[in-house]
N, C-alpha and C positions, 0 to 999 in steps of 0.2 A: 123686931121685924127683919132687921138685917140678918140675924142669926138664922131665922126661918128660911130666908132666901138662899143663904149659903148651904143649908142642909138640903134644900130642894135641888139646888144646882149639883151638889155632890151625888145625890141619888140619881139624877138624870145622867151624869157623866158615867157612873157605874153601869147603868143600863145600856148606854151607847157602847161602852167598852165590851160588855158581855155579848151584845148583838154582833158587833163587828168581829170580835174574836171568834165567835161561833161561825160566822160567815167564812173567815179565812180558814178555819179548821175544815169546813165542808169542802172548800176549794182544794185544799191539800189532799184530802181523802179521795176526791174525784180524780185528781191528777195521778195519785198512786194506783187507783183502780184502772185508769186508762193505760198506764205503763205496764201493769201486770197483765192486761188483756192482750198485749202484743206478743204473738208467738214467735219462736225462732224462724218458722217458715215465712211469716209475714216480714220479718226483718231481712231475711235473705232475698225476698221478692223486692223489697225496697232498695236493697243494694243493687240488684240487677237493673231496676228501673233507673237508678242514678248512673248506670254505666260502670259501677265499681263491683268487682268480684274478689272474693278471698282467693289466696293462692291455692292452686289445685288444677285438676284436669276436667274439662267439660266437653260435652258434645254441643256444637252450635251450628246454626243454619247459615250457609253462605249464599247470599242473593246477588245476582248480577243483572245487567241490563241487556244481556245477549243470550240467545239460544245456542250460540256456537261456543260460548265460554261459560262453563258451568262445572259443578262437581260431577264426578263419575256417577252414573246411575246406580252402581252397586252400593254407593254410600248414601243414597236417597237425599241428596242435596246438603249433606252435613259434613263438617270437618271436626278435627280435634283442636279445641281451644285450650292452650296452656297458659296459666297465669302464674308468674313468678316475680316476687318483689314488686308487685303492682303492675308489671308489664305483661301485655297480652300478645300471644302469637297463635295464629290459626294455621294448622296444617290441613291442606286440602289435596285430594287426589283428583286429577282432571280426567277428561274423557279419553285422552290419547297422549302421544308424544309430539303433537304438532305445535304446541306452545313451548318455546325454548327459554324464555326469560320473562319475568314480570318486573314492574317498577312501581313503587308507591308514589304516585304523582302523575303528571301529564306526560304524554308521549314526547313532546318537544324537549322536556327536561331530561327524559331518559337518554336522549342522544347527545347530551352535553358531556364534556370531559369530567371525569370524576363521579359520574352518576353511579349509585350503588344498585346494581341489578340483582334481583333475586334469582338464584340459580336453582335448577330443578333437582329433585331426588327421584330415584326410580322406585315406584311403589307397585306392589302386586295386589290387584283387586280380584275378588271372587264374585261372580254373578249368581243369580238365583238358580241357574241351571247347573251350577258347579264348575263352570268354565272359568279359568283364571287368565289374567292378562297383565302385562307390565305397562304402566302408564307413568307420566310425569306427575310429581307432586311438588308443592311449594309451601314454604313457611312464610306466612304473611304477617307482618307487624300490624296490630290493631290498636288504634288510639282510643276508640270509644265504641260501645255497642249501640245498635239501633240508629246509627248515623251513616249516611252515604259518604264514601271517600273515593278519590281518584286512584285507579289502578290501571296502568298501561301494560300492554303485552306485545311481544314480538313472536311471530311464528317462523316456520322453516323457510318462508319466502323472503324474510328479512325486512318486513314492513311493520312499523309500530302502529298500534291502535289504542285509542282512549276508551276507557270503560268506567262506569260507576258501579261500586259494589257496597255491600253492607253485611255486617255480622249480627245475627239476632238469635233469640230463643236459646240462651245457654242453659244446659242441664248437666248437673254433676255426673261424671262417669262412674259407673259401679266398678269397684275393684274386683279382681279375680277371686280373692279370698272371701269377700262378702257374697259374691255370686255362688261360690261353691257351698257356703254355709246355708244359704237360702234354698239351694237346690236339694241338699240333703234333708233339710227340715221339711220341705214340701213333700218329699217322698217318704218321710218318717222312717229312715233307715238307721239301723244300728251300725256300729263300727264293723267294718269287714271289707271284703273285696267283691265287687259286683261288675257284671257286664251290662252295659246300658245300650239300648237301641234307640236312636234318634231319627225321627221321620216327620217332616213338615212341622218342625219346632215342637213336636210332641215326643215324649220318651216313655219307655217302659223297661222294667228290669226283666231280663231273660235268663239270667244265671247269677247265682250268689255263692259265696263260700266264706270260710273263716279267714281272718287276717293272719298272715304268717309273719 
């Protein structure tokens, strides 16, 4: 009787082991499938959502709380976001030369001794009608994406103002070499020398010749 009970218990244990082992195998396979289904694009989106970007150059939107303080209209509200060693810096070209300094923080702190003011660069912007203009631009340190932070400014009248700004919607900048390759592929051109006419963002070949 005892021997029969031992045999039955052994068979029962083997069955339980087989069932649980199969269950864990299914879980492992499901986990592998879920991992395999995550594309590089989804991974990049997740990084952007977490406020972490790989080193590189991006186009990003610069949002402010003022209609008087914004990116130049020629750049459609966007600046160039550079990520190096995990640190982000956004360069924006403003509407004019009326803002002479920026400060990451509050206006009252910008006026204290030792405050690190952001100095302007002179940028040339080109409007849709082809007219160019020199304006001031700034390199702004960015701690995190999609989060408001304080950015004070002082104009030519010498008074500081507080503002809230944020950096959003980063998109990788296309390199010049990549753009040229895609351009040639789109036109399906062979190697050679061509004259290209560009009008309203459309182009056509008006002359071609052999490469010398």
